[in-house]
C-alpha positions as CSV (number, residue, x, y, z in Angstrom):
1,M,38.8,13.6,29.4
2,L,35.8,11.3,29.0
3,S,32.5,12.8,30.0
4,N,29.2,11.1,30.6
5,R,26.6,11.9,27.9
6,S,23.2,12.7,29.4
7,P,20.4,10.8,27.9
8,D,18.0,12.7,25.7
9,S,14.5,13.5,26.8
10,A,11.5,11.6,25.5
11,F,10.5,14.5,23.3
12,A,14.1,14.9,21.9
13,S,14.3,11.2,21.1
14,A,10.9,11.2,19.4
15,F,11.9,14.3,17.3
16,T,15.2,12.6,16.4
17,I,13.4,9.4,15.2
18,L,10.9,11.5,13.2
19,E,13.6,13.4,11.6
20,L,15.4,10.2,10.8
21,I,12.3,8.7,9.3
22,Y,11.8,11.9,7.2
23,H,15.3,11.8,5.7
24,S,15.0,8.0,5.2
25,A,11.7,8.5,3.4
26,V,13.2,11.1,1.1
27,R,16.0,8.6,0.3
28,S,13.5,5.9,-0.3
29,V,11.6,8.0,-2.8
30,R,14.7,8.9,-4.7
31,K,16.2,5.4,-4.5
32,S,14.0,3.9,-7.3
33,H,15.0,6.7,-9.7
34,G,17.7,9.5,-9.4
35,N,15.2,12.1,-10.6
36,A,12.2,12.3,-8.2
37,L,10.0,13.9,-10.9
38,V,10.7,11.1,-13.4
39,G,9.9,8.5,-10.7
40,L,6.6,10.3,-10.0
41,L,5.8,10.4,-13.8
42,M,6.5,6.6,-14.1
43,N,4.1,5.9,-11.3
44,I,1.4,8.1,-12.9
45,V,2.0,6.3,-16.3
46,Q,1.6,2.9,-14.6
47,T,-1.7,4.0,-13.0
48,L,-3.0,5.4,-16.3
49,M,-2.0,2.2,-18.1
50,L,-3.9,0.0,-15.6
51,V,-7.0,2.2,-15.9
52,A,-6.7,2.1,-19.7
53,V,-6.4,-1.7,-19.8
54,F,-9.4,-2.3,-17.6
55,Y,-11.4,0.3,-19.6
56,G,-10.5,-1.5,-22.8
57,M,-11.5,-4.8,-21.4
58,Y,-14.9,-3.5,-20.4
59,Y,-15.4,-1.6,-23.7
60,F,-14.4,-4.4,-26.1
61,A,-16.0,-7.2,-24.2
62,G,-19.2,-5.2,-23.7
63,W,-19.3,-5.6,-20.0
64,Q,-21.2,-3.2,-17.7
65,P,-20.6,-2.7,-14.0
66,R,-23.6,-4.2,-12.3
67,G,-24.9,-3.0,-9.0
68,I,-23.6,0.6,-9.4
69,R,-24.5,3.6,-11.5
70,G,-22.4,6.6,-12.0
71,D,-19.1,7.7,-13.6
72,F,-17.6,4.6,-15.1
73,L,-14.0,5.9,-15.1
74,L,-14.4,6.9,-11.4
75,Y,-15.6,3.3,-10.8
76,L,-12.3,2.0,-12.4
77,M,-10.1,4.5,-10.7
78,T,-11.4,3.8,-7.2
79,G,-10.3,0.2,-7.7
80,V,-7.0,0.9,-9.4
81,F,-5.9,3.6,-6.9
82,L,-6.5,1.5,-3.9
83,Y,-5.0,-1.6,-5.5
84,M,-1.8,0.3,-6.5
85,C,-1.5,1.9,-3.0
86,H,-1.9,-1.5,-1.3
87,V,0.6,-3.5,-3.4
88,K,3.1,-0.7,-3.8
89,A,3.2,-0.1,0.0
90,M,3.6,-3.8,0.6
91,G,6.4,-4.0,-2.0
92,A,8.2,-1.0,-0.6
93,V,8.2,-2.5,2.9
94,V,9.4,-5.8,1.6
95,A,12.2,-4.1,-0.3
96,S,13.2,-1.9,2.7
97,E,16.5,-2.2,4.6
98,G,16.6,-5.5,6.6
99,P,18.6,-6.3,9.8
100,T,21.6,-7.4,7.7
101,S,21.8,-4.2,5.7
102,A,24.9,-2.0,5.9
103,M,22.6,0.9,6.8
104,M,21.8,-0.8,10.2
105,K,25.5,-0.2,11.2
106,H,24.8,3.5,11.5
107,A,23.1,4.5,14.8
108,P,20.3,5.4,15.5
109,M,19.1,3.6,12.3
110,N,17.1,0.5,12.8
111,T,14.6,-1.6,10.9
112,I,11.5,0.1,12.3
113,V,12.8,3.4,10.9
114,A,13.5,1.7,7.6
115,I,9.9,0.3,7.5
116,G,8.4,3.7,8.3
117,A,10.5,5.5,5.8
118,A,9.6,3.1,3.0
119,A,5.9,3.1,3.9
120,L,5.7,6.9,4.1
121,G,7.7,7.4,0.9
122,E,5.4,5.2,-1.0
123,L,2.3,6.9,0.5
124,Y,3.6,10.2,-0.7
125,I,4.2,8.9,-4.3
126,Q,0.7,7.3,-4.4
127,I,-1.2,10.3,-3.1
128,L,0.6,12.7,-5.4
129,S,0.0,10.4,-8.4
130,M,-3.7,10.1,-7.5
131,V,-4.1,13.9,-7.2
132,V,-2.4,14.5,-10.5
133,V,-4.5,11.9,-12.3
134,L,-7.8,13.1,-10.8
135,F,-6.9,16.8,-11.6
136,L,-6.2,15.9,-15.2
137,Y,-9.4,13.9,-15.4
138,H,-11.4,16.8,-13.9
139,A,-9.8,19.4,-16.1
140,A,-9.6,17.6,-19.4
141,W,-12.4,15.0,-19.4
142,Q,-15.4,16.0,-17.2
143,P,-16.1,17.4,-13.7
144,L,-15.3,15.0,-10.9
145,E,-18.0,14.3,-8.4
146,V,-17.2,12.2,-5.3
147,H,-20.1,11.7,-2.8
148,D,-17.9,11.5,0.3
149,P,-14.2,12.5,-0.5
150,L,-13.1,12.2,3.2
151,G,-14.4,8.6,3.5
152,A,-12.8,7.6,0.2
153,L,-9.5,9.1,1.3
154,L,-9.7,7.2,4.6
155,M,-10.2,4.0,2.6
156,L,-7.1,4.8,0.5
157,L,-5.1,5.2,3.8
158,L,-6.5,1.9,5.0
159,A,-5.4,0.2,1.8
160,W,-2.0,1.6,2.4
161,F,-1.9,0.6,6.0
162,S,-3.0,-3.0,5.3
163,G,-0.3,-3.2,2.6
164,V,2.3,-2.0,5.1
165,A,1.1,-4.5,7.7
166,L,1.3,-7.4,5.3
167,G,4.7,-6.1,4.1
168,T,6.1,-6.4,7.6
169,I,5.2,-10.1,7.7
170,F,7.0,-10.7,4.4
171,L,10.0,-8.6,5.5
172,A,10.3,-10.5,8.8
173,A,10.5,-13.8,6.9
174,K,12.6,-12.5,4.1
175,P,16.1,-13.1,5.7
176,W,15.3,-16.7,6.3
177,S,14.3,-17.4,2.6
178,P,14.7,-14.4,0.4
179,Q,13.8,-16.0,-3.0
180,A,10.7,-17.8,-1.6
181,I,9.4,-14.6,0.1
182,N,10.0,-12.4,-2.9
183,L,8.1,-15.0,-5.0
184,S,5.3,-15.2,-2.4
185,S,4.8,-11.4,-2.3
186,Q,4.7,-11.2,-6.1
187,I,2.1,-14.0,-6.2
188,Y,0.0,-12.1,-3.7
189,S,0.2,-8.9,-5.8
190,R,-0.8,-10.8,-9.0
191,A,-3.6,-12.6,-7.2
192,N,-5.1,-9.3,-6.1
193,M,-5.4,-8.2,-9.7
194,F,-8.6,-10.3,-9.6
195,A,-9.2,-11.0,-5.9
196,S,-9.3,-7.4,-4.8
197,G,-12.6,-6.8,-6.6
198,K,-11.5,-3.9,-8.9
199,M,-13.7,-5.2,-11.7
200,F,-16.9,-5.8,-9.7
201,V,-18.7,-4.9,-6.6
202,A,-19.7,-7.2,-3.8
203,N,-23.5,-6.5,-4.2
204,S,-23.4,-7.9,-7.7
205,L,-21.8,-11.2,-6.8
206,P,-23.9,-14.3,-6.4
207,G,-23.9,-15.7,-2.9
208,Y,-21.8,-18.8,-3.7
209,M,-18.9,-16.6,-4.9
210,L,-18.7,-14.2,-2.0
211,P,-16.6,-16.6,0.3
212,Y,-13.9,-16.6,-2.4
213,F,-13.3,-12.9,-1.9
214,M,-14.5,-12.1,1.7
215,W,-11.1,-13.2,3.2
216,N,-9.3,-10.4,1.3
217,P,-9.1,-7.1,3.3
218,L,-8.5,-5.2,0.1
219,F,-11.8,-6.5,-1.3
220,H,-13.6,-5.0,1.7
221,I,-11.7,-1.7,1.4
222,I,-12.4,-1.2,-2.3
223,D,-16.1,-2.1,-1.9
224,Q,-16.4,0.4,1.0
225,A,-14.5,3.0,-1.0
226,R,-17.1,2.8,-3.8
227,G,-19.8,3.2,-1.2
228,Y,-18.2,6.5,-0.2
229,A,-17.5,7.6,-3.8
230,F,-21.0,6.9,-5.2
231,L,-24.2,8.2,-3.8
232,N,-26.4,5.3,-5.1
233,Y,-24.1,2.4,-3.9
234,N,-24.5,1.0,-0.4
235,P,-22.2,-2.0,0.4
236,H,-24.2,-4.8,2.1
237,Y,-21.7,-7.6,2.3
238,T,-18.4,-5.8,3.3
239,N,-17.4,-3.7,6.3
240,V,-14.5,-1.5,7.5
241,L,-14.0,-3.3,10.8
242,Y,-12.6,-6.5,9.2
243,P,-9.7,-4.9,7.3
244,V,-8.9,-2.6,10.3
245,A,-8.7,-5.6,12.6
246,F,-6.8,-7.7,10.0
247,S,-4.3,-4.9,9.5
248,F,-3.5,-4.4,13.1
249,V,-3.2,-8.2,13.8
250,A,-0.9,-8.5,10.7
251,L,1.2,-5.6,11.8
252,L,1.6,-7.0,15.3
253,I,2.6,-10.4,13.9
254,G,5.0,-8.8,11.4
255,L,6.7,-6.6,14.1
256,M,7.0,-9.6,16.4
257,G,8.5,-11.6,13.6
258,E,10.9,-8.8,12.7
259,F,12.0,-8.5,16.3
260,Y,12.7,-12.3,16.4
261,T,14.6,-12.1,13.1
262,R,16.6,-9.1,14.1
263,R,17.8,-10.8,17.3
264,R,19.0,-13.8,15.3
265,A,20.2,-12.2,12.1
266,S,23.7,-12.8,11.0
267,I,25.8,-10.6,8.7
268,S,26.5,-13.6,6.5
269,W,22.8,-13.7,5.6
270,G,23.4,-10.7,3.4
271,A,25.0,-13.0,0.9
272,K,21.6,-14.6,0.3
273,H,20.1,-11.4,-1.1
C-alpha cells in the first residue's frame, strides 16, 4: 500500500542540509587527492613556496616594505595567506558541481549544497595550512607576535567569503561558456598576484596610483589585515565596509545567476565541460 510521507520539520530539514554539506565538504577535500594528508601538505608547500619567492624578490632586489615596521616575514605571510584563501575559495566554487553534473540527480543534492561544500572544504584546508605554517615559524624561527589576532582572522574569513562570492558569479556563467569562464577566472587570479597589494601597503602608494587598486576588495582586506597584525600600521585609505558590501552584492548576483542557469540548464551542456 502507498502511504503519504509527512514533510520534515524545518529543524529536521536544516539538519539534513547541514549533514549533506558536511559530507559533501569531506568529499570535496578528498577529491583533489586521494590522501587528505598529502593534499594538505601540497597546499602548505604551495604557501611556503609563494612566501619564499616574494622573500627572495625583496632580498635580492634590495626592496624594503615602506610604511610599515615589524616582522618582515609576517608582513609577507599576511598577504600570501589572504591571497591564497581568496583565490583558492574562488577556484573551488568555480570547480564545484554544476546543474548538469551527475551528482544533481541524487536528491536532496543541489548546486547550493555543492557551493557550500566546496567553499567550506577549501576554508578548512586554508586555515589548517595557515596554522601549521605559523606554528612552524613560531617554533623554528622566532616567536610570533600579532597585534590583534581576532581582527586578522576575521580578515582571513572576509577574504574567503569574497572569493566564494566571486566564484558563484563565475559558476553561474560557466555552463554558458565553460572555456571562457575558466580563462577569465585564471586571469583574475593571476592579476591579483599584483593587484591584491601583497607586496606593498596602501599608505606607501602615491596618490595617483591608488585608483588602480582601490576597486579590488582583496586590496582592502589585505591592507586592513596588516593594520590588525601590526601595532604601528594604521590603514588610512582602505576600509572593511567596501569588501563586505562588495561580497554580499557579488554573492546575490551570483546566486541569482545560478538560479537562472539552473532553470535553463540542459543535460547536453555537460558535453561542453
